[in-house]
N, C-alpha and C positions, 0 to 999 in steps of 0.2 A: 504494500500499500504506500503510495506517495502523495503529495500534495502538488497538483499542477494547475497554475493559474486560479488558485484559490478553491479547486475542486479536488475531491478525493478520487484518486484513480488506482484501481487495482490491477497488478501485473503479476504474471506467472513467469518465472525465470528457470531455465533448466541449462546445466553445464554439459558440455560435449567435449571429449577428448579427441584430438586430432593426431593420428599416428603417421610416422613417415614409413618408407618403403620397407625398413628392416624391423617395423613393429615396435618402434620406440615413440613414446609420447612426445609430440613435437610442440603442441600448444594446446591450450583450452579455449572453447568458444562459448559464450553464453548467449542464448536465444530468449528473448522476452516476449510475452504475448498479453495484450490488453483483455483482462477478464472482468472489467468493470461492470458490463452489462449483466454477465452471469452472476457477478456478486449481488448486484441489486436485485435481480430476480429472486436469488436465494433468500436474501433479507425480507423481501416483500413477501415471499411464501412463509417464511418463519413468523413474520407478523401476523399473516392471515391465520395461520394456524393457532397462534397464541390468543388472537381475538376470537376465533372460533371456540377455543377451549374455555375462554372466560364466559362467552355467550352461553355455551352448554351449562357451564356451572351456574351461572345466573338463573337460566331458565329451570334447571333442576331445583335449585334452592327456592325459586318462586313457587314452583309446582307443589314443593313440599309444604311451603307456607299457606299456600291456598287450600291444600287438602286439610291442613290444620284449622283453618279458618271455617271450612266446611264442617268439620267434625264439632267445632264450637257452635256453630249454628244449629247442628242437629241437637246438641245437648240443651241450647236455649229453647228450641221447640218442644223437646221432651219435657222440659221443666214447665213451660206453659201449659202443657196438657196435664202434667202431674199435679202441679201447684194450683193451677186454675180449674180446668175442667174436672180433673179427678177429685179435688176436694169438694167441688160444688155438686158432683154426683154423688158422693158419700153423704154430703150434707142432706141431698134430696132423699136418699135412702132412709136416712133416719127420720126426716120429717114424715114421709109416708107411713113409715112403720109406727109412728107415734099417734097416728090418727086413731081415734076411739069413735067408732060410728055410733055408739049409744049416746054419746054426748054430743048432741047435734050442734049446739052453738059452738063448741070449741072445735069440732070436726070442721065446721064451715071456714072457721078463722085458719086452721091449719091447711085447708085446701086452697085458700087465697094466698098463704105463704108459699106453697108448693108451685101454684100457678106463676108467682113472680119469679121463683128461683128458676123454674123451667125456662122462662124467657131470657132470664140472665145467662143460662147455660147455653141457649141457642145463639145469643149474641157472641159469647166467648168462642163457640165452635165456628162461627162465621169469621171472626177475627182470625182465628189460628189458620184455617183452611185458606182464607185469602192471602194471608201473609206468605203461604208456601209459593205461589206463583200465580198470578192472574192470567188467564188464558189470552186475554187482549194483548198481552205483551208481545207474544210471538206474532199474532195476526195483524195488529195495527201499530205496534211500535211504542216507544218510551213515553211520548207525550200522552197518547190515550191510556196507556197503562196507569200512569200516574194520575191522570184525571179520574179514572174508574176507582183507583185505590183510595184517593183522597175523598171521593163522594161516599163509598161504601163505609170506610172507617169513620167519616164524619156522623154518619147514621147511628154509629154505636156508642159515641162519646158526647161529653157535654162540652167539649172544647171546640171552639169555630175554626174551621180549617178553610184557608182561601187558597186558590190556584190560579197563577196567571202564567200566560205564555207570551213570547215575542220571537218574531223571525219565521223563516219559512221552515216547513217540516222536512226534515232529513232523517233517513234511516241508517243506522250503523250496523254493523255485523251482529248477529243475534247474541253472541257470547258477550260482546261489549255492552250491549243494551241490557242483558241480564244482570252485568255485575254493577252497572251505572243505577239500575232499579233497586237493587239490594242496598246500595250505599245510602240512597235517598230514604228508602223504606226504613232503614236503621235510624236514620237522622230523625224522621217523622215519629217513629215509635219511641225514641228516646225523649223528644220533646213532650208527647203525649204523657209518657209515664213519670217523668221527673221535673218538667219545667213549672208546672203549677200555673201556666199562663191561660189566659182567656181566649187568646187568638194565636193560631200558628200559620205563618205565611209561608207559601212556596211559589217560588218564581223561576221559570224556565226560559232562557234565551238561546236560540240557536242561529248560527251564521255559517258561512262557507268556512270559517276558520276554526271555530270552537264552538262547544256547547257549555253553558254555565247554569248550574241548578243552585238556587239558595234556598235554605230551610232557616227561617228566623222566627224567634219568639221573644217576648219582653218578660219572661219568667224569672224564676229565682237564680238562674245561672250556676255556675260551679267553679271550683278552683282551676285555673288553666294548667296547673301542674299535672293534673290528671291526664291531660291530652298529651302533654310531653312525655308521660310515662307508657302511652299507648297501652292501657291496661287490657289484659286479655281475661279478666275476672268477668264471667258471664253473670254473676250475680250482681255486678255493678249495674248491669242493664245498658250500658253505653256502647259496648262493642266497639271501641276505637281500633282495636287490633284488626278486626274484620274489615272495617271501613278503610284503614290505610292499606291493607293487603290488596283489597280489590281495586283501590285507587292506582296503586302500582301496576296492577294487571292491564288496566286500560290506559296506561302512559298518561294518567291525569294528575292533577294537584288538588290536594284537599287541605281547606283552611277550616280549623275550627276556633272560633274566637267567642270567649265567655268570661263573665266577671260576676262574682256572687251579687245577686240583686239587680243586675243590669241585663239579664237575658243571655241568649246564646244565639250565634249566627254560625251555620255550616255551609261552606260554599265549595262545591265541586266544579272544577274545569277541565273538561276533556278535548283534546285536539280532534278535529272532524276529518282526519284522514281516512279514506276508503268510505266516506259517507255517500249516500245516494239520495238525490233530491226527489221527494214523492210529489207526483202530480196531484 
């Protein structure tokens, strides 16, 4: 390797002996060959292999984390069924068993309580099943799925949910839309469970360049250090770990801003690469 006119040049040199007529070495001759192009090709190939190795390691790591996030989500659904529907069904069983038909007045009161409990169970079942995945997501896309989700959940809670959209309708690949929906679903469910707000606002804006979705409430908020920790504790109900993992999968950016007593804002921005404009 030599430096020629400020550029690195690779050369390969070989020494050859020159013999006279009686077989005695008379002189040596050195022949050089420019192998810069070959060296550059070898270096480019090495870098490509290294980048490929890093990409494979990154994808493998991300796949593992997504599987973990999915497992955490399954645990949460199981807890919703066990702690919510399961306990309510157990209570319903005891309520029915405690009805004494001989005491008409008390029996009527018990039957009224059973009726209320059954309606609560129906609501809870609808919430859990709808949280799994609305069919409209695959058929009509993210905007429509969020609209249906917000309308249906709004019927089951006392908090007012608003939903506004801006921009043209674009469709993204199904897996991308699925993960975006899960992130926003998590943000909305967290606000419903923990914010104690009267209104939760959801705003979606789409353009050729990016998709931005914001979930905002003016509730009690929380310590932002919880966000920094990206807690994987399902009992905390916030699921920051799942949200960040899914955001990474869609190459997006997730911002969670909150202060005690000042509410919470969750904003997701996703690049619209490979998006298709819907007529």
